[in-house]
N, CA, C and O atoms as CSV, one atom per row, in Angstrom:
chain,resi,resn,atom,element,x,y,z
A,1,MET,N,N,-193.021,82.283,62.451
A,1,MET,CA,C,-193.213,81.037,61.539
A,1,MET,C,C,-194.591,80.920,60.956
A,1,MET,O,O,-195.611,81.140,61.610
A,2,SER,N,N,-194.575,80.585,59.769
A,2,SER,CA,C,-195.827,80.552,58.947
A,2,SER,C,C,-196.508,79.270,59.133
A,2,SER,O,O,-195.885,78.210,59.180
A,3,TYR,N,N,-197.823,79.356,59.244
A,3,TYR,CA,C,-198.800,78.194,59.388
A,3,TYR,C,C,-198.522,77.246,58.076
A,3,TYR,O,O,-198.468,76.022,58.194
A,4,GLU,N,N,-198.357,77.885,56.867
A,4,GLU,CA,C,-198.170,77.002,55.565
A,4,GLU,C,C,-196.883,76.424,55.491
A,4,GLU,O,O,-196.749,75.360,54.886
A,5,SER,N,N,-195.790,77.053,56.095
A,5,SER,CA,C,-194.486,76.612,55.886
A,5,SER,C,C,-193.841,75.583,56.947
A,5,SER,O,O,-192.963,74.760,56.690
A,6,ASP,N,N,-194.482,75.813,58.239
A,6,ASP,CA,C,-193.953,74.917,59.392
A,6,ASP,C,C,-195.091,74.841,60.319
A,6,ASP,O,O,-195.130,75.680,61.219
A,7,PHE,N,N,-196.007,73.975,60.238
A,7,PHE,CA,C,-197.169,73.918,61.053
A,7,PHE,C,C,-196.750,73.589,62.511
A,7,PHE,O,O,-197.383,74.113,63.428
A,8,VAL,N,N,-195.715,72.746,62.775
A,8,VAL,CA,C,-195.290,72.410,64.035
A,8,VAL,C,C,-194.820,73.529,64.864
A,8,VAL,O,O,-195.286,73.769,65.978
A,9,SER,N,N,-193.809,74.266,64.251
A,9,SER,CA,C,-193.361,75.508,64.830
A,9,SER,C,C,-194.380,76.522,65.085
A,9,SER,O,O,-194.339,77.207,66.108
A,10,TRP,N,N,-195.402,76.664,64.096
A,10,TRP,CA,C,-196.499,77.582,64.287
A,10,TRP,C,C,-197.173,77.253,65.498
A,10,TRP,O,O,-197.340,78.109,66.367
A,11,THR,N,N,-197.598,76.007,65.632
A,11,THR,CA,C,-198.277,75.608,66.876
A,11,THR,C,C,-197.581,75.907,68.086
A,11,THR,O,O,-198.262,76.320,69.024
A,12,ARG,N,N,-196.327,75.771,68.240
A,12,ARG,CA,C,-195.418,76.006,69.283
A,12,ARG,C,C,-195.521,77.599,69.627
A,12,ARG,O,O,-195.789,78.005,70.758
A,13,ASP,N,N,-195.289,78.405,68.568
A,13,ASP,CA,C,-195.249,79.865,68.736
A,13,ASP,C,C,-196.661,80.332,69.171
A,13,ASP,O,O,-196.810,81.158,70.071
A,14,GLN,N,N,-197.709,79.761,68.484
A,14,GLN,CA,C,-198.972,80.367,68.957
A,14,GLN,C,C,-199.414,80.019,70.509
A,14,GLN,O,O,-200.019,80.807,71.237
A,15,ALA,N,N,-199.005,78.713,70.868
A,15,ALA,CA,C,-199.205,78.361,72.235
A,15,ALA,C,C,-198.401,79.242,73.140
A,15,ALA,O,O,-198.910,79.573,74.211
A,16,ALA,N,N,-197.318,79.615,72.856
A,16,ALA,CA,C,-196.313,80.438,73.639
A,16,ALA,C,C,-196.877,81.844,73.658
A,16,ALA,O,O,-196.807,82.487,74.705
A,17,LEU,N,N,-197.401,82.338,72.632
A,17,LEU,CA,C,-198.075,83.571,72.538
A,17,LEU,C,C,-199.285,83.710,73.441
A,17,LEU,O,O,-199.499,84.723,74.107
A,18,LEU,N,N,-200.042,82.670,73.429
A,18,LEU,CA,C,-201.187,82.611,74.222
A,18,LEU,C,C,-200.943,82.769,75.773
A,18,LEU,O,O,-201.650,83.430,76.534
A,19,ARG,N,N,-199.851,82.067,76.097
A,19,ARG,CA,C,-199.420,82.078,77.477
A,19,ARG,C,C,-198.836,83.319,77.968
A,19,ARG,O,O,-198.612,83.454,79.171
A,20,THR,N,N,-198.528,84.395,76.972
A,20,THR,CA,C,-197.955,85.543,77.394
A,20,THR,C,C,-198.956,86.517,77.744
A,20,THR,O,O,-198.634,87.555,78.320
A,21,LEU,N,N,-200.374,86.205,77.376
A,21,LEU,CA,C,-201.380,87.244,77.622
A,21,LEU,C,C,-201.568,87.444,79.133
A,21,LEU,O,O,-201.848,86.519,79.896
A,22,ASP,N,N,-201.397,88.697,79.502
A,22,ASP,CA,C,-201.509,89.026,80.879
A,22,ASP,C,C,-202.135,90.370,81.074
A,22,ASP,O,O,-201.504,91.385,80.780
A,23,PRO,N,N,-203.211,90.417,81.504
A,23,PRO,CA,C,-204.202,89.389,81.841
A,23,PRO,C,C,-204.834,88.767,80.616
A,23,PRO,O,O,-204.951,89.484,79.622
A,24,PRO,N,N,-205.221,87.615,80.578
A,24,PRO,CA,C,-205.903,87.047,79.430
A,24,PRO,C,C,-207.353,87.631,79.403
A,24,PRO,O,O,-207.902,88.026,80.431
A,25,PRO,N,N,-207.926,87.662,78.207
A,25,PRO,CA,C,-209.387,88.194,78.039
A,25,PRO,C,C,-210.179,87.242,78.989
A,25,PRO,O,O,-209.871,86.059,79.134
A,26,PRO,N,N,-211.344,87.915,79.699
A,26,PRO,CA,C,-212.046,87.058,80.445
A,26,PRO,C,C,-212.761,85.950,79.778
A,26,PRO,O,O,-213.348,86.151,78.715
A,27,GLY,N,N,-212.740,84.746,80.372
A,27,GLY,CA,C,-213.371,83.575,79.685
A,27,GLY,C,C,-212.397,82.721,78.849
A,27,GLY,O,O,-212.662,81.557,78.549
A,28,LEU,N,N,-211.208,83.370,78.469
A,28,LEU,CA,C,-210.390,82.683,77.676
A,28,LEU,C,C,-209.544,81.643,78.415
A,28,LEU,O,O,-208.768,82.018,79.295
A,29,ASP,N,N,-209.661,80.382,78.099
A,29,ASP,CA,C,-208.963,79.314,78.912
A,29,ASP,C,C,-207.661,79.197,78.228
A,29,ASP,O,O,-207.506,78.400,77.303
A,30,VAL,N,N,-206.656,80.023,78.685
A,30,VAL,CA,C,-205.391,80.144,77.979
A,30,VAL,C,C,-204.654,78.774,78.032
A,30,VAL,O,O,-204.208,78.272,77.001
A,31,GLU,N,N,-204.542,78.219,79.157
A,31,GLU,CA,C,-203.627,77.044,79.221
A,31,GLU,C,C,-204.286,75.894,78.456
A,31,GLU,O,O,-203.545,75.265,77.701
A,32,ASN,N,N,-205.475,75.555,78.532
A,32,ASN,CA,C,-206.064,74.515,77.859
A,32,ASN,C,C,-206.016,74.741,76.322
A,32,ASN,O,O,-205.719,73.788,75.602
A,33,LEU,N,N,-206.280,75.900,75.814
A,33,LEU,CA,C,-206.021,76.227,74.482
A,33,LEU,C,C,-204.696,76.026,74.062
A,33,LEU,O,O,-204.491,75.369,73.041
A,34,ALA,N,N,-203.725,76.526,74.742
A,34,ALA,CA,C,-202.273,76.342,74.328
A,34,ALA,C,C,-201.925,74.809,74.367
A,34,ALA,O,O,-201.129,74.330,73.559
A,35,GLU,N,N,-202.534,74.076,75.311
A,35,GLU,CA,C,-202.236,72.628,75.189
A,35,GLU,C,C,-202.775,71.951,74.062
A,35,GLU,O,O,-202.136,71.078,73.477
A,36,GLU,N,N,-204.101,72.364,73.672
A,36,GLU,CA,C,-204.743,71.746,72.567
A,36,GLU,C,C,-203.874,72.236,71.207
A,36,GLU,O,O,-203.681,71.404,70.320
A,37,ILE,N,N,-203.423,73.427,71.085
A,37,ILE,CA,C,-202.704,73.850,69.924
A,37,ILE,C,C,-201.414,72.995,69.804
A,37,ILE,O,O,-201.058,72.420,68.776
A,38,GLU,N,N,-200.757,72.988,71.002
A,38,GLU,CA,C,-199.500,72.134,70.955
A,38,GLU,C,C,-199.758,70.702,70.583
A,38,GLU,O,O,-198.946,70.093,69.886
A,39,SER,N,N,-200.847,70.150,71.017
A,39,SER,CA,C,-201.283,68.798,70.764
A,39,SER,C,C,-201.435,68.578,69.262
A,39,SER,O,O,-201.095,67.492,68.793
A,40,LEU,N,N,-201.912,69.514,68.497
A,40,LEU,CA,C,-202.013,69.437,67.161
A,40,LEU,C,C,-200.608,69.300,66.428
A,40,LEU,O,O,-200.500,68.531,65.473
A,41,GLY,N,N,-199.699,69.938,66.815
A,41,GLY,CA,C,-198.292,69.897,66.279
A,41,GLY,C,C,-197.684,68.636,66.676
A,41,GLY,O,O,-197.018,68.012,65.850
A,42,ARG,N,N,-197.858,68.172,67.936
A,42,ARG,CA,C,-197.289,66.853,68.339
A,42,ARG,C,C,-198.120,65.697,67.439
A,42,ARG,O,O,-197.491,64.732,67.005
A,43,GLY,N,N,-199.213,65.803,67.240
A,43,GLY,CA,C,-199.907,64.912,66.360
A,43,GLY,C,C,-199.372,64.739,64.952
A,43,GLY,O,O,-199.242,63.642,64.410
A,44,GLU,N,N,-199.067,65.930,64.391
A,44,GLU,CA,C,-198.379,65.907,63.030
A,44,GLU,C,C,-197.086,65.258,63.155
A,44,GLU,O,O,-196.748,64.510,62.237
A,45,ILE,N,N,-196.252,65.437,64.221
A,45,ILE,CA,C,-195.022,64.715,64.266
A,45,ILE,C,C,-195.212,63.201,64.441
A,45,ILE,O,O,-194.458,62.418,63.862
A,46,CYS,N,N,-196.146,62.808,65.180
A,46,CYS,CA,C,-196.511,61.337,65.315
A,46,CYS,C,C,-196.786,60.680,63.949
A,46,CYS,O,O,-196.279,59.637,63.539
A,47,SER,N,N,-197.697,61.487,63.299
A,47,SER,CA,C,-198.229,61.061,62.073
A,47,SER,C,C,-197.108,60.860,61.007
A,47,SER,O,O,-197.079,59.856,60.296
A,48,LEU,N,N,-196.206,61.839,60.932
A,48,LEU,CA,C,-195.124,61.778,60.006
A,48,LEU,C,C,-194.195,60.636,60.412
A,48,LEU,O,O,-193.646,59.971,59.533
A,49,SER,N,N,-193.994,60.378,61.726
A,49,SER,CA,C,-193.113,59.394,62.130
A,49,SER,C,C,-193.705,57.982,61.740
A,49,SER,O,O,-192.978,57.081,61.322
A,50,GLN,N,N,-194.941,57.859,61.889
A,50,GLN,CA,C,-195.573,56.593,61.589
A,50,GLN,C,C,-195.536,56.302,60.062
A,50,GLN,O,O,-195.406,55.149,59.650
A,51,ARG,N,N,-195.652,57.381,59.222
A,51,ARG,CA,C,-195.588,57.166,57.761
A,51,ARG,C,C,-194.113,56.798,57.324
A,51,ARG,O,O,-193.950,56.205,56.258
A,52,LEU,N,N,-193.104,57.114,58.069
A,52,LEU,CA,C,-191.572,56.872,57.788
A,52,LEU,C,C,-191.384,55.406,58.207
A,52,LEU,O,O,-190.277,54.875,58.116
């Protein structure tokens, strides 16, 4: 999924990809990064819902 065409799906895909890193690079806080990325997508959904 493309960042420009579907931001919410992109955030979900990127978070899922981060979680597949095994082992993750040293110092990379995979779970918190994935949560933050997913949170951006959820924020977009909330913002759109409020506008409707």
